[in-house]
C-alpha positions, 0 to 999 in steps of 0.5 A, a space after each residue: 304179163 300176158 299169158 295163155 291159158 295153161 296149167 298154173 297152181 292157183 290160190 284163189 280160183 277155188 274161193 272164186 268158184 265156190 262163192 259163184 256156185 253159192 250165189 247161183 244156188 241162192 238166187 234160184 231158191 229166191 226166185 221161187 220164193 218171191 216177187 218184189 214191187 219196186 213201188 212205181 211204173 215205167 209207162 204202163 209197165 209195173 217195175 217188179 222182179 223176182 228176189 232171185 235178181 238181187 243176188 244173181 248180178 254178183 254171179 255175173 260180177 264173179 263170172 267176169 273176174 274168172 274169165 278176166 283173170 283165169 281165163 275162158 276154159 276155167 270159166 267154162 269149167 265153172 260154168 258147168 260146175 255151178 250147173 251140177 250144183 243147180 241140178 243136185 239142189 234140184 234133185 234133192 228139193 224134189 226128194 224133200 217135197 216127195 217124202 212124208 211130213 211129219 204130223 205136227 210139221 204138217 199142222 204148223 207149216 204143212 205141205 201147201 206152205 212148202 210147195 208154194 215157196 220152195 216147191 218151184 226149185 223142186 220141179 217144173 218151170 222155174 227149173 227149166 227156165 233157171 238152167 236155160 237162162 243160166 247157161 245162155 246168160 253165162 256162157 254169152 257173158 264169158 265168150 264177150 269178156 275174152 273176145 273183147 279182152 283180146 280186141 281191146 288188148 287188155 285195157 279198159 276194163 270197165 267196157 268188157 265187164 259193162 258190155 258182157 253184162 248187157 249182152 249176158 244179163 239180157 239172154 238170161 232174164 229174157 229166157 228165164 222170164 220167158 220159159 218161167 212165164 210160158 210153164 206158168 211160174 209167173 203170170 203172163 202179166 207181169 212178163 214185161 215187168 220182170 223182164 224190163 226190171 231184172 235187166 235194168 236192175 242187174 245192169 245196174 249193180 254191174 255199173 256200180 260195183 265196177 270200182 270193186 271189180 276192178 280192185 278184185 281183178 287187180 288183187 287176183 292177178 297180183 296174187 295169182 301172177 297171171 294176166 290171161 288171154 283166152 284161146 279165142 279158137 276155142 270158145 265152144 261151150 262144150 268141155 270141161 
């Protein structure tokens, strides 16, 4: 049943929203904590990615589900809620970083160890790169999903999910790694490795999880009793 975006009492929107926000926050902690080496190279480019890449494709899967089932305006609202959750997390970890450490903790762990692993999520380049990459990538993904649903008349979901990921993840990966590199979070020599590996991994995860995305979308549409087509005259990122 084709429906324009309007008010409904949804059963599962809150669950999808919370899942999206949790994955988003965890991905940023992981990005600051570790860089993973795949163990091989493509030509002269070593395949390595920040650990947040393991989480982040799932945020895009939830983003696809949000736009496909609930429409762009609700997806936009969740994107901004995720933004607020990120800002709150960054500010809280900045406060934690600035508060004095207890003496025995200083001896067993130490402020320098905390700064090395979690300090990145409290200030500086990782915060800026995460916010910019997330906002531009998420909105690119949502807009492509909304427009392509109208173009395909609700058919070929796999084309929409993969196409939106190809565009959204490219924007996100490029902005995130570029800003993080320019601000000194990642070494400059790892720029292409991190960008290409982030992008390849995220797109592959989306492709592999396409059958699961189909099941989730169909189940939610059936449970919620909707199949929302977004208002293409209202695709601005500004709104709540």
